[in-house]
N, C-alpha and C positions, 0 to 999 in steps of 0.2 A: 504494500500499499504506500510505503514511503517513496518507492521508486515512481509509482504513478503520480504522487503528488509533485515530486520534483519535475517530472516530464511535463505535467500540466502547467506548472509555473513557467517552465521554459517556453512552452508553445504560447502561452499568454504573453510573456515578455516579448517573444519574437513578433507576435501579431501586433502588440501595442507599438513596437518600434516601426513596424512596416506601416501601420496607419499614420503614425506621427510623422513619417517621412513624406507623406502626401497631404494635398490640400483638402480642406472641407469642400463639400458641394455647396455652392452659393445660390442665393435666389436668382441672380442674373445668369446662372448657368442654364436656366430655362431657354434663353435665347441662343445657346450653343447647340442644342439638340437638333440634329438633322434626321429627318424622317424619310426612309425609303418607302416608296408607295407602289403604284402599279408597275408590274414587270411583264415584258413581252419578249419572247425569244424569236428570232428571225426564222423564216421557213427553212433556211439551210442548217440552222442550228449553230451557226458559227458566230452569231452576235446576239446581243441582247440590249434592249432599251428599257430604261426604268425612270420613274419620276423621283425627285428629291425635293422635299419641302424644308426650307430653311427660314430663320427669322433674322431679318436684316435690319440694321440701324437706319433710320430715316435721316438723310443728310440735314444738318442745321436744325435738328429738333432733338434736344437732349432727352434721353430716357424713352424716346419714341421708337417703335420698331414695326415692321410689316412683314407679313409672310410672302414668300416667293417659292413657286414651284417650277423646276426646270427638268429638261430631259437629259439623261446621261446614257452614253453608249459604252458597252463593254465588249472587247474582242475576246471570245471565248477560246479562240485558238492560240493566240499569241500571249494571252494572260496579262496584258498590260493593265495599268490603273484605269478606272473608268474615266471618261472625258465628257465634258459638258457639251451638248449639242445646242442648246438654247441659252440665251444670257438676257440681262437687262432687267428692267422694272416690270415688263409684262410677263406673267407666268405662262407656262406651257404644261398641258396635261393630256391625259386619255390618249397615249400613243398607240398606234396600230400599224403593223408592218403591211406593206404591199405584198402580194403572193410571191413576187420575184425577189423580194428582199432589197430592192433598190431604193425604196422611198418609205418614209414614215408619215402618216396622217396624224395630226394632233390638234388640240383645241387651244385657242388663245382668245382673250377678250379684246374686242375692237369696238370703240364707242359704247361701252357698257353692255355689249352683247357677245356672247361666246360665238366664235366662228371656227370653221375647219381650215387648217393650213396643210400644206404638202411640203415635206422637207426631202429633197433629193440627196441621197448619201454620197453620190459622186462628186458633189460640190455645188456651190451656189447657195443663195439665200432661200429661206422658206417662202413660199408664195401662198396667198390667200385663195382658197377654193370657193367658199360660200360667202354670200353677202345678204343673208335673210334678215328681214326686219325682226323676225321672232328669234333669231340666234340659231345655233346648231351645236350638237354634241354627240358623243358616243359613236364616233365613226367606225364602221365595219366594211372592210374591203370585199367585194365580190370575189369568188375564186379565180376568175380570169384577170382580175386586177383592173378592170375597165371602169367599174362603178363603185361608189361608196354609199352605203346605207347609213343614215343618221336620224337622230330625233330632234324635235324642237317643240317649244312650249308656246301655246296660244291661249289668250284670254277668251272669255266667253264673247266679248264684243269682236275679237279677232275672227272667231269661228263664224259668227253671224254675217260678217262682211266679206270673208274670204271666198272668191269665186271658185277656187279649186277644192278647198276643204269642204265647202258647203255651196255647191254650184246652184242648187235650187232655192238658195236663201231660206232653208227650212228652219223651223224652231224645234227645240228638243221635244222628243216624244214624251218625256216625263215632265212633271210639273215643276216650275221654278218656285212654287209655293208662295206666290204674292197674295196676301189676304184681299179678298173682295173681287178677285178675278178668277173665273172658272177655267180659263186657258192662259196661254202665254202671250196673248196679243198685246199686253201692256208694254212689251219691250219695243214696239214699233209705233212711232207717232203717225197718225194718218197723213197722207200726202198733202203737202201744202201748209201744214201746221208749223208755225214758228213760235219759238219760245216768247212768252209774254207774261210777266208777273201780273199784269192787270187785265188779261184777256179772258177768253173762255176757259172752261175746265180743261179742254184739250190743250190749249196754249199754256195753261198754268203747269199741266203735267209735262209738257215739253220743256218748259222753263226749269222745273224741278230735276228733270233728267239731265239738262245741261249742267246744272250745278253739280250733280253727282259725277258727270263726265269731267268737269273741270276740278274735281277733287275738293269742292266746297262742302260736300256732305257725303257721308257714307251710308248707303241704304242697305240694310242687311236682312236677307230673307233666308239665307243658307244656314245649314246646321254647323258645319265646321268652318266658321268664319275667322278663327284665330290661327295665324301662322306662328312662326317662331318669335317674331319681333314686332309684328304689327297685325292688325285686323285686315282681312281680305274679303270684302264683300263679293267680289267677283270670282267665278270658277275659273280654273285653268285646265287645259287639256294638252296632253302629250301626243304628238303625231309623228309619223315616219315619212322620210323622204329618201329619194336616191338622187345622185348627181354623178355625171361622168367625171372621172378623175383627169380633167384637163382645164387649162385656163379658159375663162369665158363661158363654161358650161352653166346651164340653167337647171336649178333643182326642181324635182318633180315629186309631188306627194303621192304616196301609195296607200294612204289611209284617209278617211273622211269622217265627218260627223261629229257629234257631241260625245266622244268617247275618249278614254285614255288608253294608249298603246305604249308597250315598252319591251325592253329586254329582247330585241330582235336578234335572230341568228340565221345565217345563210345555210342552205344544204350544200354538200360538197359540189353539186353540179351547178350551183348558182341560179337555179330556176325557182326555187321555193324559199320563203322566209317563214320562220316560226316566231310568233310574237305572243305576248300576253294582251288581252283586251278586257276592259272593264265591262261590268254588266250594262246592257243597253236599255233595260226596262225600268230602272230605278235611278233616282237622283244620285249622282256620284258621291255625295256626302253620306247617303243612306246605304249604299251598296258596299258590302264587306266581302265580296268575293269577285273572282275574275276567272278567266278561262284561257287555255292556250289554243291558238288557231294557226292554221296553215294557209298561206296565200301564195299566189304566183308573184314573181318579182316585179310584175307590172301593176300589182294591186288587184288583180282579178282572182277568180277561183277560190273563194273563201270556204274553208272547211274547218269545223270545230273538232279538235283532236281530244281535248280534255275539259270536261265541264262537270260540276257537281254543285247542287244548290247548298251544300253544307261545307264546301271547301274553297280555298283560294289556292291558286297555282302561280308559281314564279320560276325565274331562272331556267327557261328552256335551254338545253344544251345538246346538240345533235352530234352523235358519234361520227368520226371520219369516214367509217365504212357504210353509214347510213342505216345500220340495223336497229339502233336504239336511239330513243330520246329520253334524256334524263331531265328531271325537274325537281323543284322543291314544293311541297304541299303541306298545308295545315288546316285544321278545322277552323272555319270562320267563327269569330267570336259572336256570342249571342247575349241577350239581356240577362240570362240565367248564370252568366259568369264562366262560360266554357273557355279554358285556357289550354294551349297546345303549343308543341315545338314545330319547327320546320323539318319535315321528313323527306328523305330522298326517295324518289319515285323513278321507276324505269318503265318505259312504254316500248314494247316490242313492235316495231313498225310493220311487221308481218301479221300482227294480231292486235289491231287497235282497240279492241274491246276489253283488254285485260291488263291494265297497268298494275305493276307490282310495287308495293311500298315496302321499304326496308324496315326492319325492326330495331335499327340503330337508334338508341335512345338519347340522342343529343341533337341540338339544333345546328344543322349543317348548312354550309354555304360555299361559295366560290368553286362551283362545279367545273372540272377540267378533265377532258378525256385524254387517255394516252393516245399516241399517234397510231397504235395498232388496233385501237377500239377494244382491247381486251380488259381495260381497267378504267374505273372513274375515280379521279382524285377529288378530295374536298377537305375543307378544314372545319373544325367545330370547337367551340369553347367547352373545356372539360377539365374538372378537378384542379382549377388554378392555372391552367395553361390553355393554349389554343393549338392543339396538335394538328398534324396533317394525317389523313386517313386515305386508304385506297379500297375501293370495292371491286372485287374480282367479278368479271363477267364470263359465263352467264350465271354463275352460282349465286352472286349477291353477297358473298362473304366479305365482311368488312375487317380490315386489319389496320391497327394503329401504327403509324410509321415514325412519329416523333414523340419526344417526352413531354410530360406535364410541366417541366421546369422552364420552358419558354413558350413564346407565342409566335406562330407563323402568320404574319399579317397579310401576305400575298405570295403567290407562287405562279410559275409557269413551267410547262413540261415540254421537253423535246423528245426526240426518238431515243435518246440515251441518257439524258440527265434532267434534273430539276434545278431551277433557280428559285430562290425564295428569300423574302425579307424576314428577318427574325428579331424579336425583342427579347432581351434577357436581362438579368440583374447586372451582369458584367458590361453590358453595352446596350443602350436604348433601341438602336436600330442599325442594321448592316445588311448587305447583300451577300448571300452564301450560294454555293453549288454543291450538288450531291449526286449520287447515282439515283436511279429510279425508285429505290427504296429508302431514300433519304439517308443513306449511309456514305461513309468516306467524305465527310463534310469538309469544305474548304472556304475560308472567307475570301470574298472578292473585293469588298469595298472597306474603306477606313475613314468614313466621314465623321465618325464620333471617337474613334480609337484614340487619336492623339490626346484630346483634352480629358477623355475619361481616364486614360492611363495615369494622369496626374492627379486624380481624385481618390480619396479613400472612400470605400463603399461598405455598406452594411448588407449582409446576405441573409435572407429570411430562413428560418428553421420551421419546418412543417410539423404540426401536431394534429391530433384528432381527439374528439370526445364524443360521448353519446348523450343526446338530449332526452327529455322526458317522453318524446314520441318514439324513441328507439332508433332514431336516425343518427348516422355518423356525420358529425360536423368537422370540417377540416379548417384549421386556422394556422397562421404564421406568426412568428415572433421575430422582430428585428431588434438586434441590440444597438445601443448607442455606438457610433462608429469608433470613437476614441475612448472606448471603455477602459476604465482603470480599476484594477482589483480593489475591493473594499469600499468603493464609492457607490452611493445611491443616486438613481436617476429617475426623472419623471417618466410616466408611461402614457402614451397616446392610444386610445381606442379609435381606430379608423374604420369607417363602415361604407360599403358601397351602395349605390342607388339601384334604380330599376323599377321594381325590386328584383328583376330577373337578371341583373348584371352578375358578374362573378369576378372576383379578384384572386390573384396568385403571382408567382414569379414571372409569369408571362404577360402581365398586364402592363401595356405601354403608358396608359394615361396617368398612372400614379408613380412612375419611376422617379421623376424629379422631386415630388413632394415627399416621398418616403425617404429618399436619400438626404434631402435637405434637413428634415427633422432629426434624422439619425446623426447628421454631422453637427447639429446644434445641441447634442447631448440629450436627446429624447430617445426612449425606446418606443417601439410600435408593435401593436397587436392588431391583426385583422382577420376576419373570419368570413365564411360563406354560410349564413344562416339559412334556415328553411325558407323557401321561395326563391332562392338563388338559381340562376341558370347554371348549366354545366354538370348537372348531377341527374338528369332525367326528368321526364314530365311529372311523375309523382311527387318528387321532391320540389319541383317548381310550383306545384299546386298546393303545397302543404301550408301556405300562409293565406288560404282562401278564408275570408272573413276574420282574419287574424294577423293584421299588419303589425300589431304592437306586441302583444304578450309573448307569443312564441318566438318570433325572430329576436326580440329583446333578450329572452332567456338564453338563446344561443350565443349571441355576441357577448353578453355579460359573463357567461360561463367561460368563454375564451379569455376574456379580461381577467377573471378570477385566477385562472390557471397561470396566465402570464405574469400576474402579480406575485406569484410564488418564486419567480426568478430572484436570485440572490441580489442582483443589481437594482431591483425595482424598489423605489420609495413609495410604498403603498398610500402615503398621505399626500402624494403628488401625482394624481391620475386625472387625465383630461380626456375629452371626447369630441369627435367631429364627424360630420358626413354631410353629403349633398343630395339634393333631390329626394328620392324615397328615404335615403339615409339622413337628410335634414329633418324629415318627418321622425325618423327613428331616434335621432338625437334629442328632439323635443319630448318625445314619448318617454325615453329613458330618464331624463332629468325630472320628469313629472312623477316618476315611480321609484327613483333610486338616487340617494344623495352621496354616493361614493366619490363623485368627481368634483374637483375643485374649480373647474371652468368648463364651458362647453361653447362650440361654435356650430351653429345650424345654418346650413348653406342652401339657398334656393329650394326650400322645402315646401311641403304640403302640411297644413297644421289643422285644417278643418275640412272634412271630407265632403260635407254636403255643399259648401260654397265652391270647393274645388271643381265640382262637376260643372259649374257655370263659368269659371274664369280661366281654366286651363285647357290647352288644346289636347292634353293627354286625359281628357275627361272620361273616355271610355274605360279607364282603369276602375272607375267607380262601379258601373254595373258589372264589369268583368270580375272584380274581386269581392263584391258585396251583394251580388245576385239581385240587383234592382236599383231603384232611384230614390232620391231623398223624400219623395212624396208618398212612398210605399212604407207602410208601418214597420215591417220586419226589417227591410234593408236600412231604413232610416235609423233604427235602434242600433244596428250593427255599425253604421258609420259614426254615430254619436259615441258608441262605446270604444271605438278604435281611433278617435280623433285626439291628438295631443291637446288641442284647445279645451277639451272637456276636463282636463286636469291641470289647467294652467295655474290655478291657485296652489298647487303643490310643488311648483318649480322654485326651488330655493338656490339652485346652482347659478352663478354668474354666467350670463348668456350673451354671446355675440351673434347677431342675426345678419345674414348677408343675402341680398337679392339683386339680380340685374334689373334695371328699370324697364327694359323691353323684353323681359322673359314672360312669354305667353304660354310656355309649356305647363308651368305650374301656377302661374298667376301672381303677380307681385302683391296683391291684396292679402294673400295668405300671410306673408311676413309682416305686413302692416297690422293685421289683426293680433298676431301674436305679441308683437312689440308693444302695441298700445295697451293691451290687456296687462302685460307685465309691468308697464310703466304706471298704470292705474293702481296696481297692486303694490307699488313701491319696491319692486324687485330690482336687482342689479342686472341691467340689460342695456345693451348698446346695439345700434342699427346702422348698417352700412348699405347704401344703395349705389350701384354701379351705373352711372349714365351711359345709355346706349347699349349696355351689356344684355345679352340673351341668356338662355339656359345653358349654353355651351361655353360660358365664360372660362371655366377652368380647363377646357380642352382645346378650343380653337378661338377663343375670344381675343380681344385686344391684348397684345403682350405685356404692355405696361400695366393694365388692370390684372392680369394673371400674376404678375410679380407683386403688385399691391395686395392681392388676395392672400397669397401665401405669407406675406410678411405681417399682415394684420392677424392672421391666425397665430403666428409665432409671437407677436407682440402682446396679444391678448392673453395667451397662455403664460407668458413670462410674468405678467402682473400677479398671478395667483401661484405659479409653481416654479418661477425662476429663482435664480440664486439670491436675488434681493427681496423676494417675496416674503411677507410676514405670515408664515404658515402656523 
């Protein structure tokens, strides 16, 4: 035992010296993180193009930054360092190789609209292919390389007026739900009627419509009128176009009407396109399902391949040999609270009546066929990571290819290898290559390696516990980076949102925040409580009508276990979380007084009002089986609302919300703050001007830095070295 103690002390000393020789992770290191995005391998398999998003300082504006995304090319044969293909202030994204590998189509913003550009790899500047008023995105080359398929977004007014999308100038078959009108005739003023505020009723209506057109008023009749940052009274529709890949070519629509189309794929012969189409018989805000259809490349010959009144279908992916169509399907949500994952489906094109659904119990995405059509690759969040999987054909057997310790954020498959972007604790994002089984890994890029190698990092340790429902809860503990033997440190309970999100070593969005707090002398514990994604549909549904008590039990149990670590000062524990975890933060401090301070971010605190003010309102009927005016559901919402227990909150609380956050609704935080203020509790409220719900992930970089420093500063008031404990 003596020998073990000496060895342990030596290892601890060596680790301490190692950490001390490196720098802390700083708040501004957020701006150093480069994120590898979309990856595409050339048809020959000799080159690859990928996107890289960086955060760049704004010239002559101290502390201001902006995001830029550019294309990078990697020579897979000569193994040189990746080189930038695009530069400058305007970003470039969504790269797509031409079939002969000589050109890349990509998307760039021109006059506030996305347009498609063509970049010849033989030399010369990229040239603009599209110039649509509606914009263009998602380019897909036809197999012969002559045509590009793409999508564009039109408003309701655009569809009404466009002579190609709506040649007969028809109105929707479904009602626009304008009170007092039995049909949709109100959208058109009678011929010859001019706006006049002092005129006839028809002229007054024309005047009121002009006010709406001129943005002097927003007239709302639709159900889903809340976007992420502002209200949207007008519907939008996604349509598909084709255009010849030559200068001066004119785009031609292949879809029409008041529908949403998306996720288009060519067949290998270039004659047929598979797309998803929204329901044609219901208002788009009320339709919760869609179908997969097959059409000719000229827009004719419509044929429904997959349709089910109880399901939604997405991500059609056609096998190279034409034998199979892969897709993702899930049960459409209903008012009774049906929750489901995205399941992999396979349709045998020789037997269109019998699609097969895999029993793989994770939410799959990013479907990619092998070149020989013998396997389907995909990724799925699972057990703290985002591994890659392969489904063998025709058996349907699914094999896990990568570990739970990291996340595969995107990948591409050639005939002999895979390229993938990976996030892990040691590096937030780089490009890698491996064989078709993800073995023999080699790192290709070093966008973050240089600066990360100069930072001391804390690595999470995985643990498990059993909750009262008999479920296994996974949680991770991260020690303070510069841990010194015999010293005590504060502990942060970090919680994820969703509630179907999932955290682990492979989670990219929390890399910086976790490392920052560990560098500042905090330990961290985080868990995936019941209701989290990544553990199967039954686990995900385990918080139905139980957003508070059950999940709180799980995360608090993890915190209790973490507090047993020798380095934890149990008198200095703090808690934070955002979105659903903002909710859970407020719930916990209304039921448990162990924490010295708490930070609730962009949360939901009163469930009945949340249904009215957040665009994520379908969570209410989905999780509580009804609406606030229904007695049983209302009782469940009241019993699960942190606001119902606001008088019990004694923990000092910092509340943060983006002023333009319409996913959860800013009034949620106003209600909680005002209530605590009236009660004379210790509470502070921070509003982020212009910020949306995505503040901590893709928001203004300066505000993101502000956010993390506010958490730190607030916690330091109560558990820092100078705090009076």
